[in-house]
Structure formats: C-alpha cells, structure tokens
C-alpha positions as CSV (number, residue, x, y, z in Angstrom):
1,X,-84.7,-58.9,13.3
2,X,-86.3,-62.4,13.2
3,X,-85.9,-64.7,10.2
4,X,-89.2,-66.5,10.7
5,X,-92.3,-65.6,12.5
6,X,-94.8,-68.5,12.5
7,X,-98.3,-69.3,13.4
8,X,-99.6,-72.8,14.0
9,X,-101.2,-75.3,16.3
10,X,-99.3,-76.5,19.4
11,X,-99.7,-80.2,19.6
12,X,-97.9,-83.0,21.4
13,X,-97.4,-85.9,18.9
14,X,-97.8,-89.4,20.2
15,X,-96.4,-92.0,17.7
16,X,-97.6,-95.6,17.9
17,X,-97.3,-98.5,15.5
18,X,-100.6,-100.2,14.3
19,X,-101.7,-102.5,11.5
20,X,-104.3,-101.8,8.8
21,X,-106.9,-103.9,10.7
22,X,-106.8,-101.5,13.6
23,X,-107.5,-98.5,11.4
24,X,-110.4,-100.4,9.7
25,X,-111.9,-101.3,13.1
26,X,-111.8,-97.7,14.2
27,X,-113.2,-96.4,10.9
28,X,-110.1,-94.3,10.2
29,X,-109.1,-93.2,6.6
30,X,-105.6,-94.5,6.2
31,X,-103.0,-91.8,5.4
32,X,-105.2,-88.9,6.3
33,X,-105.7,-86.5,9.2
34,X,-109.0,-86.6,11.1
35,X,-110.0,-84.0,13.7
36,X,-111.5,-85.7,16.8
37,X,-113.0,-84.5,20.1
38,X,-111.6,-85.2,23.6
39,X,-113.8,-88.3,24.2
40,X,-112.9,-89.9,20.9
41,X,-109.2,-89.3,21.6
42,X,-109.5,-90.9,25.0
43,X,-111.3,-93.9,23.4
44,X,-108.6,-94.3,20.8
45,X,-105.8,-94.2,23.4
46,X,-107.7,-96.8,25.5
47,X,-108.1,-99.2,22.4
48,X,-104.4,-98.9,21.6
49,X,-103.8,-100.7,24.9
50,X,-100.2,-101.3,25.9
51,X,-98.6,-100.6,22.5
52,X,-95.4,-98.5,23.0
53,X,-95.9,-94.8,22.4
54,X,-93.4,-92.0,21.8
55,X,-94.2,-88.4,22.7
56,X,-92.7,-85.3,21.2
57,X,-93.8,-81.7,20.7
58,X,-95.3,-81.3,17.3
59,X,-97.8,-79.7,15.0
60,X,-96.9,-79.0,11.4
61,X,-95.6,-75.5,11.6
62,X,-93.9,-76.2,15.0
63,X,-91.9,-79.0,13.3
64,X,-91.0,-76.7,10.4
65,X,-89.8,-73.9,12.7
66,X,-87.9,-76.4,14.9
67,X,-86.0,-77.5,11.8
68,X,-85.4,-74.0,10.6
69,X,-84.1,-72.9,14.0
70,X,-81.8,-75.9,14.2
71,X,-80.5,-75.1,10.7
72,X,-79.4,-71.6,11.7
73,X,-82.5,-69.3,11.5
74,X,-83.9,-67.2,14.4
75,X,-87.6,-67.8,14.9
76,X,-90.7,-67.1,16.9
77,X,-93.7,-69.4,17.2
78,X,-97.3,-68.2,18.0
79,X,-99.6,-70.8,19.5
80,X,-102.0,-71.4,22.4
81,X,-101.2,-73.6,25.3
82,X,-103.1,-74.8,28.4
83,X,-101.6,-75.3,31.8
84,X,-101.3,-79.0,31.6
85,X,-98.6,-81.7,31.1
86,X,-98.7,-81.4,27.3
87,X,-98.6,-77.6,27.4
88,X,-95.6,-77.5,29.6
89,X,-93.9,-80.3,27.5
90,X,-94.4,-78.3,24.4
91,X,-93.3,-74.9,25.8
92,X,-90.2,-76.4,27.4
93,X,-89.1,-78.2,24.3
94,X,-89.5,-75.3,22.0
95,X,-87.9,-72.7,24.2
96,X,-85.0,-75.0,25.0
97,X,-84.3,-75.0,21.2
98,X,-84.1,-71.2,21.3
99,X,-87.5,-70.6,19.7
100,X,-89.4,-67.7,21.2
101,X,-92.7,-69.3,22.0
102,X,-96.1,-68.0,23.2
103,X,-96.4,-68.5,27.0
104,X,-98.9,-70.9,28.6
105,X,-102.0,-68.8,28.8
106,X,-105.1,-71.0,29.5
107,X,-106.1,-72.8,32.7
108,X,-106.7,-76.5,32.0
109,X,-110.0,-78.3,32.6
110,X,-111.4,-81.6,31.5
111,X,-112.8,-80.0,28.3
112,X,-110.0,-77.5,27.7
113,X,-106.6,-79.1,27.2
114,X,-103.5,-78.5,25.1
115,X,-103.6,-80.0,21.7
116,X,-102.6,-83.6,21.0
117,X,-102.0,-85.6,17.8
118,X,-102.1,-89.4,17.7
119,X,-99.9,-90.6,14.8
120,X,-100.6,-94.2,13.9
121,X,-97.9,-95.7,11.7
122,X,-98.6,-98.8,9.6
123,X,-95.9,-101.2,8.4
124,X,-95.8,-99.5,5.0
125,X,-94.7,-96.3,6.7
126,X,-97.9,-94.5,6.1
127,X,-99.1,-92.3,8.9
128,X,-102.8,-91.8,9.9
129,X,-103.4,-89.0,12.3
130,X,-106.1,-88.2,14.7
131,X,-105.9,-84.7,16.1
132,X,-107.6,-83.1,19.1
133,X,-106.7,-79.4,18.7
134,X,-107.8,-78.5,22.2
135,X,-107.1,-74.8,23.0
136,X,-104.9,-74.6,19.9
137,X,-108.1,-73.9,17.9
138,X,-108.5,-70.6,19.8
139,X,-105.5,-68.8,18.3
140,X,-106.6,-65.2,18.8
141,X,-105.1,-61.9,17.6
142,X,-104.0,-60.9,21.1
143,X,-101.2,-63.5,20.8
144,X,-99.8,-61.9,17.6
145,X,-97.0,-59.3,17.7
146,X,-97.5,-57.1,14.6
147,X,-94.2,-55.4,15.1
148,X,-92.3,-58.7,15.0
149,X,-94.2,-59.8,11.9
150,X,-93.4,-56.6,10.1
151,X,-89.7,-56.7,11.1
152,X,-89.3,-60.5,10.3
153,X,-88.0,-61.7,6.9
154,X,-90.8,-64.2,6.5
155,X,-94.2,-65.1,8.0
156,X,-94.9,-68.8,7.9
157,X,-98.5,-70.1,8.3
158,X,-99.7,-73.7,8.4
159,X,-102.9,-74.6,6.5
160,X,-104.2,-76.6,9.5
161,X,-105.3,-73.3,11.0
162,X,-108.1,-73.3,8.4
163,X,-109.9,-75.8,10.6
164,X,-110.8,-73.1,13.1
165,X,-112.8,-69.9,12.3
166,X,-110.9,-67.9,14.9
167,X,-107.5,-69.3,13.9
168,X,-108.2,-68.6,10.2
169,X,-109.1,-65.0,11.1
170,X,-105.9,-64.6,13.1
171,X,-103.8,-66.0,10.3
172,X,-105.5,-63.7,7.8
173,X,-104.8,-60.7,10.0
174,X,-101.2,-61.7,10.3
175,X,-100.8,-62.2,6.6
176,X,-102.3,-58.7,6.0
177,X,-99.9,-57.2,8.6
178,X,-97.0,-58.9,6.7
179,X,-98.2,-57.6,3.4
180,X,-98.3,-54.0,4.7
181,X,-94.6,-54.1,5.7
182,X,-93.4,-56.2,2.7
183,X,-92.6,-59.2,4.8
184,X,-92.7,-62.4,2.7
185,X,-95.4,-64.9,3.4
186,X,-95.0,-68.7,3.1
187,X,-97.9,-71.1,3.6
188,X,-98.3,-74.9,3.5
189,X,-101.6,-76.5,2.5
190,X,-100.9,-79.1,5.2
191,X,-103.3,-81.9,4.3
192,X,-105.9,-82.9,1.7
193,X,-108.6,-82.8,4.4
194,X,-108.0,-79.1,4.9
195,X,-108.7,-78.6,1.1
196,X,-111.7,-80.8,1.1
197,X,-113.4,-79.6,4.3
198,X,-111.9,-76.2,5.2
199,X,-111.3,-74.5,1.9
200,X,-113.1,-71.3,2.9
201,X,-110.6,-71.0,5.8
202,X,-107.7,-71.5,3.5
203,X,-109.0,-68.9,1.0
204,X,-109.4,-66.5,3.9
205,X,-105.8,-67.1,5.0
206,X,-104.4,-66.9,1.4
207,X,-106.2,-63.6,0.6
208,X,-104.7,-62.4,-2.7
209,X,-101.9,-64.9,-2.6
210,X,-98.5,-65.6,-0.9
211,X,-94.9,-65.5,-1.9
212,X,-94.2,-69.1,-1.2
213,X,-96.5,-72.2,-1.1
214,X,-95.6,-75.7,0.0
215,X,-97.8,-78.7,-0.8
216,X,-97.5,-82.3,-1.9
217,X,-98.8,-83.7,-5.1
218,X,-102.0,-85.1,-3.6
219,X,-102.8,-81.7,-2.1
220,X,-102.1,-79.9,-5.4
221,X,-104.4,-82.3,-7.3
222,X,-107.2,-81.8,-4.6
223,X,-106.8,-78.1,-4.8
224,X,-107.4,-78.0,-8.5
225,X,-109.8,-80.9,-8.5
226,X,-107.9,-82.6,-11.3
227,X,-105.8,-85.8,-11.9
228,X,-103.2,-83.8,-13.9
229,X,-100.3,-82.3,-11.9
230,X,-99.4,-79.8,-14.6
231,X,-103.0,-78.4,-14.5
232,X,-102.8,-78.2,-10.7
233,X,-99.5,-76.4,-10.7
234,X,-100.8,-73.9,-13.2
235,X,-103.8,-73.1,-10.9
236,X,-101.6,-72.9,-7.8
237,X,-99.3,-70.5,-9.6
238,X,-102.2,-68.0,-9.5
239,X,-101.9,-67.8,-5.7
240,X,-98.1,-68.2,-5.1
241,X,-95.1,-66.5,-6.7
242,X,-93.1,-69.6,-5.9
243,X,-94.3,-73.1,-5.5
244,X,-92.7,-76.2,-4.0
245,X,-94.6,-79.5,-4.7
246,X,-93.2,-82.5,-3.0
247,X,-93.4,-85.9,-4.9
248,X,-92.3,-88.4,-2.2
249,X,-89.4,-90.6,-3.4
250,X,-89.5,-88.8,-6.8
251,X,-88.3,-85.5,-5.2
252,X,-89.9,-82.2,-5.7
253,X,-91.1,-79.7,-8.4
254,X,-90.0,-76.1,-8.0
255,X,-91.8,-73.4,-10.0
256,X,-91.3,-69.6,-9.9
257,X,-91.0,-66.7,-12.3
258,X,-87.5,-67.8,-13.4
259,X,-88.5,-71.3,-14.5
260,X,-89.4,-74.8,-13.3
261,X,-87.2,-77.5,-12.0
262,X,-87.6,-81.2,-11.0
263,X,-85.3,-81.9,-8.1
264,X,-84.5,-85.6,-7.6
265,X,-85.2,-87.2,-4.3
266,X,-82.9,-89.5,-2.3
267,X,-83.5,-93.3,-2.2
268,X,-84.1,-94.5,1.3
269,X,-86.2,-97.2,3.1
270,X,-88.9,-95.3,4.9
271,X,-90.1,-96.2,8.4
272,X,-92.4,-93.3,9.1
273,X,-93.4,-90.6,6.6
274,X,-94.7,-88.3,9.4
275,X,-93.1,-85.0,9.3
276,X,-91.5,-85.3,5.8
277,X,-93.4,-82.2,4.5
278,X,-92.7,-80.2,7.7
279,X,-88.9,-80.7,7.6
280,X,-88.9,-80.1,3.9
281,X,-90.4,-76.7,4.4
282,X,-88.1,-75.9,7.3
283,X,-85.0,-77.0,5.5
284,X,-86.0,-75.2,2.3
285,X,-86.7,-71.9,4.1
286,X,-83.5,-72.2,6.1
287,X,-81.5,-72.7,2.9
288,X,-83.2,-69.9,0.9
289,X,-83.0,-67.4,3.7
290,X,-79.3,-68.2,4.0
291,X,-78.7,-67.5,0.3
292,X,-79.4,-70.7,-1.6
293,X,-81.1,-70.8,-4.9
294,X,-84.7,-72.3,-5.0
295,X,-83.5,-75.5,-6.7
296,X,-80.6,-75.9,-4.3
297,X,-82.9,-75.3,-1.4
298,X,-85.3,-78.0,-2.6
299,X,-82.3,-80.4,-3.0
300,X,-81.3,-79.8,0.6
301,X,-84.9,-80.1,1.7
302,X,-85.2,-83.5,-0.1
303,X,-82.1,-84.6,1.9
304,X,-83.7,-83.6,5.1
305,X,-87.0,-85.3,4.3
306,X,-85.3,-88.5,3.3
307,X,-83.5,-88.5,6.7
308,X,-86.5,-87.9,8.8
309,X,-88.5,-90.8,7.2
310,X,-85.9,-93.3,8.1
311,X,-86.8,-93.0,11.8
312,X,-90.0,-92.8,13.8
313,X,-91.3,-89.4,14.7
314,X,-91.5,-86.0,12.9
315,X,-88.2,-84.6,14.2
316,X,-84.6,-85.6,14.2
317,X,-83.2,-86.6,17.6
318,X,-81.1,-83.5,18.2
319,X,-79.9,-80.2,16.8
320,X,-76.7,-81.8,15.9
321,X,-78.6,-84.2,13.6
322,X,-80.1,-81.3,11.7
323,X,-76.7,-79.6,11.4
324,X,-75.2,-82.8,10.0
325,X,-77.5,-82.5,7.0
326,X,-75.6,-79.5,5.8
327,X,-73.1,-80.2,2.9
C-alpha cells in the first residue's frame, strides 16, 4: 500500500538571480508564475546571459512528494516526460529517491520537450517563475493506475494541472477514482494565476470537494475575491474538510471540523522563497500520515518551509537534510 499517489507536472527547475530591472525589461509580473512557449523560454535564457544557473528536478507536486518520501512515506508520481536531457534528469533524480515515477514515454522534438521552469530570484527573496510545460501538459489517463490510487492512503494533486484541459480531466478522473474507494484527496491551489486564469480547470479537479486543501493567503483571498482572510477561509471550507493556509513568516492557519489554530512560523532570513509551499505540504502530509495532529503537522511543516527558504532552490540538498528536520 502506498502512502501517497500524486499527479503533477514534471519540470526541471533552473534557478537564477536577477534584479527588478530585468523583470521589468522582460515584462514579467514579479512574484507570479507565467506560462510561456518554447520560443519565449529560449529568448529568456539567452537574455540571462552568463548568470550562474542551478538545475534541479522540480514542479510543485514533485517537490512535495520528494519531501514526503524523504520524511518517511512511500510514494508514486504520475507525470509525462520526453526523451531528452531534462526528461532523463527528472526521472533519474526521482527514482533515485525511491519514488515510483512514470517512465519516459514521448520522443523529443524541437516543439515537444520535457517541461522546464525558470525561477528568477530577486534580492528580496521573491521568486518570479516562467514555466514551459512541454509534454507535461499532456497528462492523460493512460498514465494513471486506478488500483494504486484506490489502495493508497492519499491522492495528492497540484493545482497547476488546471492550466491544461487534458491534465484537468485526468486529475478529475483520478479524484473520482479516489472518492470511489474512500482514498483521501489533498490538493494545492498552487498559484494566484491558476485561480485568476484557470478557475474552470480547478473547479473540474475539485468536483464536490476534497479532504485537504493547501494554499497561501494570497491564493485564499483571490479564490474568494475578497481582502478579508476570514471571509476567504469560510468560503474555502465549503470545498475542503481541512484547510491549511500558509502566512509566510507569520506561520499558518489550520481549520477543520475540530476547530481552528494559528501555528506560529519560525524567524529566519530568507534567500529564496521558491518551494516553501511545496515542502510545507510534503512535511505536513508526512507528519499527519505518521500520526501527528493537524496543528503539530503544521508546526513541523513551518519548520521545513523556514529551512528551505534559507537556501537557493526548492529542495533541501539531501535526504539527510529532510530527516534532520524531525524533532
């Protein structure tokens, strides 16, 4: 029996430091994620010139599952990969961590490549992302193992799948399969851009609701179209039995049928906020599925998020670093 069965994009993250002027010159909205085509991605990489770049396998749900696996869960990751350098890099890194990962299934061409995410980090630690989904946007039902979903303890879905009609349909199918067997479903809203531009896809994935929902305060406010977090939380409670709302340095709000808690964050000096929400979800799920209360799981997840933002990149350097987070 698996602990976590997850669906998400397969991306290779490329982190690079830039200043605000570069973002302005490229017409990029600071702090948000923008979907770009292959030509625009190539142009951005060219304009970055000889700035140092760091590569690592990524994608929101992939980062979450990597953390959960490193913290003691068994997991499987469903994604789509092309037969290119990024595809092989992603597959090797995930399987080496013990995560059962979809095999490379697509031939690579100039127009069909594995996904890539360019993460531009400004001196204030904000990250601005440009994502070329590549073949990741073609996540089809043939890749899904219904028996594994229905025998897993939890199905985890990233909201970024809402950007693709096909991926949204596959995520919805997977959620329905989980519902039929009583497998818990957890989902992250992923990004404000998904709410603003891909809400129909999110609604399709959510269906009648999920057991667990992860989001940050900006995403919660955008979902409810309000500037009051309490109003946003009340609306989100209609689609999730349990809600984790991250608040940056202020910690997190946890809301479920038993009550509501504010869990304090940890004070650190951030270098790169990329991956904070991803590791929060992974650490939270790992703690909960290993017996922690919801508030204790959020406390542990805050510790993990505080650790990852003190370095560049969305993941900790090694499995040992994840293990060191445990009390």
